[in-house]
C-alpha positions in Angstrom: 16.7 -11.9 3.7 13.0 -12.5 3.2 11.4 -12.0 -0.2 7.8 -11.8 -1.4 6.9 -14.8 -3.4 4.1 -15.1 -6.0 2.4 -17.6 -3.8 2.4 -15.0 -0.9 1.1 -12.3 -3.3 -1.7 -14.7 -4.5 -2.7 -15.3 -0.9 -2.8 -11.6 -0.2 -4.9 -11.0 -3.3 -7.3 -13.9 -2.5 -8.0 -12.6 1.0 -8.3 -9.0 -0.2 -10.9 -10.0 -2.8 -12.8 -12.1 -0.3 -12.9 -9.1 2.2 -14.0 -6.7 -0.5 -16.8 -9.0 -1.7 -17.9 -9.2 1.9 -18.6 -5.5 1.8 -20.0 -5.5 -1.7 -17.0 -4.0 -3.4 -14.9 -5.0 -6.4 -11.3 -3.8 -5.7 -8.1 -4.1 -7.6 -5.1 -5.5 -5.8 -1.5 -4.8 -6.5 1.4 -6.5 -4.7 5.0 -5.3 -5.4 8.4 -6.4 -4.1 10.6 -4.3 -1.9 12.0 -2.5 -5.0 8.5 -1.6 -6.1 8.4 -4.1 -9.0 5.1 -5.8 -9.6 4.6 -9.3 -8.3 0.9 -9.4 -8.9 -1.9 -7.1 -10.2 -5.4 -8.4 -10.1 -8.6 -6.6 -11.2 -11.8 -8.6 -10.7 -14.9 -8.4 -12.7 -16.8 -5.3 -11.8 -13.8 -3.2 -10.7 -13.4 0.1 -12.5 -10.8 0.2 -15.3 -8.4 2.7 -13.6 -8.2 0.8 -10.3 -5.3 -1.5 -11.2 -3.1 1.5 -12.0 -4.1 3.2 -8.8 -3.5 0.1 -6.8 -0.1 -0.3 -8.3 0.9 3.3 -7.5 -0.3 2.8 -4.0 1.7 -0.5 -3.6 4.8 1.1 -5.2 4.6 4.0 -2.7 4.4 1.8 0.3 7.3 -0.3 -0.8 9.8 2.3 -2.0 9.0 4.8 0.8 9.1 1.9 3.3 6.0 3.3 5.1 2.2 3.1 4.7 0.7 5.9 2.7 -1.3 7.1 5.7 2.0 7.7 7.6 3.4 9.7 4.6 0.4 12.0 4.3 1.4 14.7 6.8 4.9 14.7 5.4 3.5 15.2 1.9 1.2 18.0 3.1 4.1 19.8 4.7 6.4 19.4 1.7 4.3 19.1 -1.4 7.1 20.3 -3.8 9.4 17.5 -2.5 6.8 14.8 -3.1 5.9 16.2 -6.6 9.6 16.0 -7.4 9.9 12.4 -6.2 7.5 11.4 -9.0 9.7 13.2 -11.5 12.9 11.4 -10.7 14.3 9.5 -13.7 14.1 6.2 -11.9 10.6 6.7 -10.5 8.3 4.2 -12.1 5.1 5.6 -10.7 3.8 8.6 -8.8 4.1 8.6 -5.0 0.6 8.3 -3.6 0.5 9.1 0.2 -3.1 7.8 0.7 -5.3 5.1 2.2 -5.0 1.6 0.7 -1.2 1.9 0.4 0.3 -0.4 3.0 3.9 -1.6 3.4 4.4 -5.4 3.6 6.8 -6.2 6.5 7.8 -9.5 8.0 10.4 -10.1 10.8 11.2 -6.4 10.9 12.1 -6.3 7.2 10.2 -4.4 4.4 9.5 -7.0 1.7 7.0 -5.2 -0.5 3.9 -3.1 -0.8 0.2 -3.7 -1.1 -2.2 -1.4 -2.9 -6.0 -1.6 -2.8 -8.2 0.5 -5.0 -11.9 0.5 -5.7 -13.6 1.2 -2.4 -13.8 4.4 -0.4 -10.4 5.5 1.1 -11.4 4.0 4.4 -12.5 0.7 2.9 -9.3 0.4 0.9 -7.3 1.0 4.0 -9.3 -1.4 6.2 -9.1 -4.2 3.6 -5.3 -3.7 3.3 -4.7 -3.7 7.0 -7.1 -6.6 7.7 -5.5 -8.7 5.0 -2.0 -8.2 6.1 -2.8 -8.7 9.8 -4.7 -11.9 9.1 -1.7 -13.3 7.2 0.8 -12.5 9.9 2.5 -9.4 8.5 3.6 -6.6 10.7 1.7 -3.3 10.7 3.8 -1.3 13.1 6.3 1.3 11.8 8.6 3.6 13.7 7.8 7.3 13.1 10.4 9.3 11.2 12.0 12.3 12.8 10.6 14.6 10.0 9.0 17.9 10.7 5.4 17.6 9.8 6.0 13.9 9.3 4.1 11.0 10.9 3.9 11.1 14.7 2.3 7.8 15.3 3.5 4.3 14.6 0.2 3.2 13.2 -3.1 4.9 12.6 -6.0 2.8 14.0 -9.7 3.2 13.3 -11.5 5.4 15.8 
């Protein structure tokens, strides 16, 4: 069983901040383990104050739902009451955010955590997250669930 180490989370955050600086953005980065517990949350100078909390919720969603936020969106749109109730569960640490910048961290076919990026546009957050994980050798492919209104593709790519 793989696990997400602090050193791996540091590497993810370092590359994410480097990519964000390259496009002139200050983004917060959150990395959580497979259970949604924080391993690292980093807000650089210039990032808006709420971005660490948003990044953490995005990372939490990607880890506990075991799918990237973009894959969850259609499911959330088709069953908004269900998703609202998920965030009200007694054990739910954070709201479920089915959105860009919420990417599941997977290695050797196993979900080992979640990455949340917040501070750019939705597309920028998503691109940074995907680019970082791909550059560090993490998997970005996920099988679609057999859920009505749920995701129909294994991975959404930029057009």
